[in-house]
N, C-alpha and C positions, 0 to 999 in steps of 0.2 A: 712630314706632308709640306709644299705650299699650296696651299687652299687658290685657286680661283675664283676670281668673280665672275659673275654672269651677266653679259649685255644683253641676251634675248634680244638683239636687232642685227648682231654682224659676225663675223667667224665663216668658220668652212659648214659643210653640207652637214644636213642629218646625222650622218655617221662621223663630220669631224669632232670626235672625239680624244683628249687626251686623257687613260682611266690612269691614273695616279692612284698607285697605293701609299697609304698612310698609319700612323703612329694607329692610326682608332680605326675603322671604315665607317666611322663618322667622317672625318677626312676625306676618306675614299671616294664615298660618295657625293660629297660636297663639291670635290672636287675632281669631278667626274671629267666635264666639260670645260675644255678651253675657250673660253670665250663662247659658248653655242648651249643657248636652253629653249632653241625651238625645238627640234630633233622634226624639223619639219622644211621643206621647201622653200627655196627664196622670194620675196616678194613680186610680182610685176603684175596683180592683174584683182578686182573689189574678192573680198571674201563673199561665198555664197552659201546664204543661212536660207537651215534645212533641218529635218525630222533623221538623226539619226540611230536607225536599233541601230544598238552594239549587242555582237552575238560574244553571250557568254562562256567563257573556255574556264578550263582547271574547277577548283573545287569550289562547290556553293560555298562552304562558310571561307569563313580567313584563319583556315587552321593551322598556319603559320604562326600566331597571338601565344600560343601554346608553350613559345622559345620566347617571348618575353616576361621577365619577373619583374614584378612591381616595383616600382623605383627606392621603397623601404630591405628590398633585397637586395640594392646594388652589394656589388664590392667600390671601392674604390677604384676610380675608373683614369684611364689617362688622357689627358686632355677633350675631357669631358667639358663642354659648354656649362655653365651657371644654371641659363633658363633652360635648359633642358638635356638635362646627361645621358639622355641617350643617342642622342644627334641625330644623322639621319641612318635609314634602316632600307634593305633592299631584300625582296623577292621574287624569284627567280625559279622557272622552271625547265634546265638544260636542255631535255630534249621533246622540249614545242615551245619553237620559238619562230614558227613559222617557217622552215626551211623548204616543206614539202609542197609549201604551198606559195613562194616569192620565191624560191631555188637562193635563198638567203638567209641567214637568221636574224632577228633581230639582238642582239646580244649587249646590249651592252648595262644593264643589271647584272646578267649573266658574268662579263668581265668584269664589273666590279665588286662582285661578290668574290669572281675568282681569285685576285692580286693578293685578296686575307688566308690564300685555303693553301695547302701542300698538297703534294701530291701523295695520295698513299695506297698506291693501287687501283686504283677505279678511272677506268674517261672520266673526264668532264660530262659526257652524253648519257651513263650510263644514273649521275643521279637526277634523283626523283623530283628534288625540291632541294634549293639554296634558301636558308632563311640568315641574314647578316642585321645581326642587332645591334645598329651603333657601334661603339665604342667599347661595346661586352665581346663581342665575339659572331662566328659562324656557321650556322650550323647546317650542315651537311646530310637532306636526309634520305638513305638507300640503305637496303639486306647485305647486311656487312658477314663476310667470311674473316676471320678475326685474324686465321691463319695467314691470308692475300698482305693484311697489311702488317703482320709481322714481318713477312717472308723481304716485303717494301721495306719499311722501316729499318730493316738489319743492315742495308747498303747507303742509311744517309746517316746523318750525327743524331740522329732522335735515340734513347735511351729509354727502357722502360723505365717507368719508377711505380710509388706504392698506387693501385686505383684506388675510385671511389665508386663506391655500388653499384651498380651494373657495368661502371665504363671499364675498362684497362686503361692507363693512361701512359702515355708520353711525350717525355721531355726534351729541350734540348738549349744548350746553352751561347755554342756560337750566332745565332740569332735569337730573339725573345722569344720563342713560340715553342705552343701545347698543345695537344690531341690529346681528347677523350673520344673511345669507341665503341661505341654501345652496342646491340643487336645489329639497331636501326641504324645511326647516327654515328656524323662523326664532327665533336666540337671543336671547332679551331680558335684557340684564342691567344695573346701575345700581349708584353709587354710587362713590367715589373711585375702586376697582383695575377698573371694570364691562370693558374691552379685555382684562383677563387673567380675568377670571371667564370670560365669553365663549368665549373661548381653551381652555378648563381642558373647556366644555361643549363647544367642535367636536372637542377631540381625544381624550377619551370615545367620542363618538358614531359616531366615524372608527373609534377602537379603538389609537388610536395611543398612548394610556397604559393602563395602570391602572385597571382598574370598582371600585369598593367592592362588588360581590359576589364577588369574587374574590379576595378579599384578608379583607372582615368578612366572616365567619359566620355573624354570627346576624342582617345585614341578609339574607345570602342564605338562609338557611334562614327566613327569617319571610318574605320575599316570595315565594318558595315557596311558600307556605301561602296566599300572600293573591291570590299572580294578577294578574292584570290584569282585574277589573270595570269596568265603565263609570265607579267613579268609588272612589277613596280617599284617606282623609283623616289619614295619619303621627297618631300621638300621639294620640288621640282613642278612649284605654281608658279603659273602664268597672271595671276592675279596681286595686287598690292594686298598688304598686310594678312590678314586670317590669325586663327589657331592649331591651326595642321590644313599639310596640302599635298599633293601627290602625283605623279603623272602615271599609268596605265598602260600596256601594252597590249593588244588583243586581234583578232584576224580570225577571215573566214576565210572562203576558198576563191576569192574577190578582191576581197579589201585589205586593209589595213587601217585599224583601231587607236589613238592614243585618245584620252579620255584624262580629261585634269579634274579632279577630286579637290576642291575648298570645303573647309571648315569655319564661320568667321564669328566671334564674340557675338554677346548681346549688343542687338543695335547699330552693328560696323557690317552689314550686310551689303555688298553692293546693289544695283538694279539692275536689269540688263546691259540701258542704256551706258550706266559706267560699266559694267563689263566690256560690251563690243569696241566699246574706245578702248580700253585697255590691248584688248585684243588686234584693235586696228594698226596698234605703239607696238607691238614685241614680240606676236606672235607666227607673222610672216606665214598665213594658214589660208595665202589663198590659190594653192593651189589642189586644195581640198574639195572632195565632192561635194560633201555640206559639210557644215558648222553649227551644233547645236547647243544654245543656251541656256540651262534649267538652273530655276529656283527656287531652290524650296527651304525657303531660312531656317539654319544659319547655314542650310548647303547650297553652294556655286555648283554647277557642273559645265563644263565645254568637252563637248566631242567631235572629235575630227572625224572626218572616214575617206583613206586618200585609198585611190585605186593601184594595181600594180606601178604603173607607169609611176605615178608621183612619189608612192611608195618610194622605188626604188632609188628614184631622183636623180638619174648619169649610171647607177653603182652599177659596175660588171661582176655579177656572180661566180664569173667565173676565174675571172681575180683575185676575188674575196679570201684570205688566209683565216682558218681559224686560230686562236689563241695557242698558243702552244701553254698546256700543264704539266709544272718540273715542279719538284722541291729543290730547292739549291743547297749549298751547302757553302760555308764563308770560313778562311785560316786568315786570323787577322793577323800576321807577325809586322815588326819592326819598318823595314823596308819593303816587301811585297804583302796586298792582299791576295787571295786566291778561291775564287768561287768557282764551287765545282756545279756539276750538272749530276746530281744525286739519281735521282728517280724521277721515270718521266717522259714524257713526249720528244720525239726529237726536234732540234729549231733548228728550221733552215739559218746559217749566218746570211745568206744577202739581205733579207728583210727586217735582222735583227742590228741594231744603234748601238756604238759602246762608250757609255760617259763616264768621265772623259774622255775622249779618244786618244789623246795625247798620252794616257797611262796607261793605256795599253800596253799590254808586253805579247806579241809574237801573235798579232792577228788572224783567228785562223781564216784559212784559206776560200778567197770567192769558189760560190758551190756549194763548198760540205756543210755536214748540219753537229750541232752539237748534241752527243750521245750522253748517255750514262755513262758516268767517269774523266768525262774530258773537265780541263779544269783553263780558267781564262786568270791571267796573273796582271796586277796592278800595280804599279810603282809607286808608294806612296809620298813619295818627291814633288812627282805631279798629279799630283789628286786638286793641291791651293784650296783645301778646303771644300771641297765640291763632294756629294755621295756619288756612289759609282751604279750609277744607273744602264738597265736593258731596258731601252722597250722596239718593239715589234709594227712594222708595217703592217698591217692587215692590209689593204688599199692606199692605192694613192692620195685618200684622205681621211686617214683612220688610224691613227695610231695609236698602243695601247701599251700599258707597261707590265714589264716582263719581271722585273726583278730591284729593287732600289737596296743599298746599305749606305746608313751614316758611319763613316769611322768615328769623327769625334764623341758621338754618343756610342757604337757600337753595337748598334742595333740594325734591324731589317725593316726599313719603313713605308 
């Protein structure tokens, strides 16, 4: 995956995010923004400071931490950062993202997690929680009917392999992905060491190995403060430096709230004036009803309250499209790479972009949809060393990745 740097001041609107899947979920989260970290409206007025009473929704405690193995329990990881093997992580509750209150979900975290997942018979909204543990993998919590999963995967390139403890395991070799399915979770892992990654997640979930928050004081303290709101995106901080950061989203009947939590090293916590100076430069938070800065050394929190008008930021909920949830297959031949829709949601052709466009043979008709069983053929001679990518226009200013395949490495990235 090509990571994008965040400029914090330019780019498209709050929803102008290009969510791109990477070989690791760390890259997917870090690269979710195409020149846009603000997640907020553009600047035009002075920031209004005041108390923000942030509502607490979701779990009282960060229960997602059960899926984070301690660093000593991690297998070899593809593209892991030397200074942080976990990379970035994401948490989301797909069915509780503000749709009923605002007519449109804040689905960035959900979509970032979705690009690392395959459809196994359950719509995205059916999942209770998604926990993406950086390059290790993604866990989708739901009450699982294993027969539903088996029937769905029978239509794909997944094959049943040896199970692990309470998990049924399915692997595929057209792209390097693996699924481990228990009674209450579906574990998604990818890469050369995907089975070891899934095993680490499963063992952490069951408490068979040490977990990260049990041995990492900074992570424990940081996640205690963040909690388990509807969406958490780690490393989306707005202040310079620090040991850990995240932005999280919650809402009530009239407002949306974006909260930035940071943890700093000893002696490095900025003052309130320093925080406000940085906010003025990069957050573009002027349209928030109020901005609240709280410093409790070594913690710094910046909370923003946006009313419905500012939250929507010109978006038209009637024109916003949910990201289709699909299991794609690949047949990599010498002259043609065929991408097949194996299972999942229908994909409208009109908002879908096929790249590189010159390599696609027999482009689907306008107004049609891609259904399970449909195929897309790309001429290898016309790829010019480019990845095959399917992206989806969710609105006029929101583009999300549906599928990516790297022919050079034979991998789904």
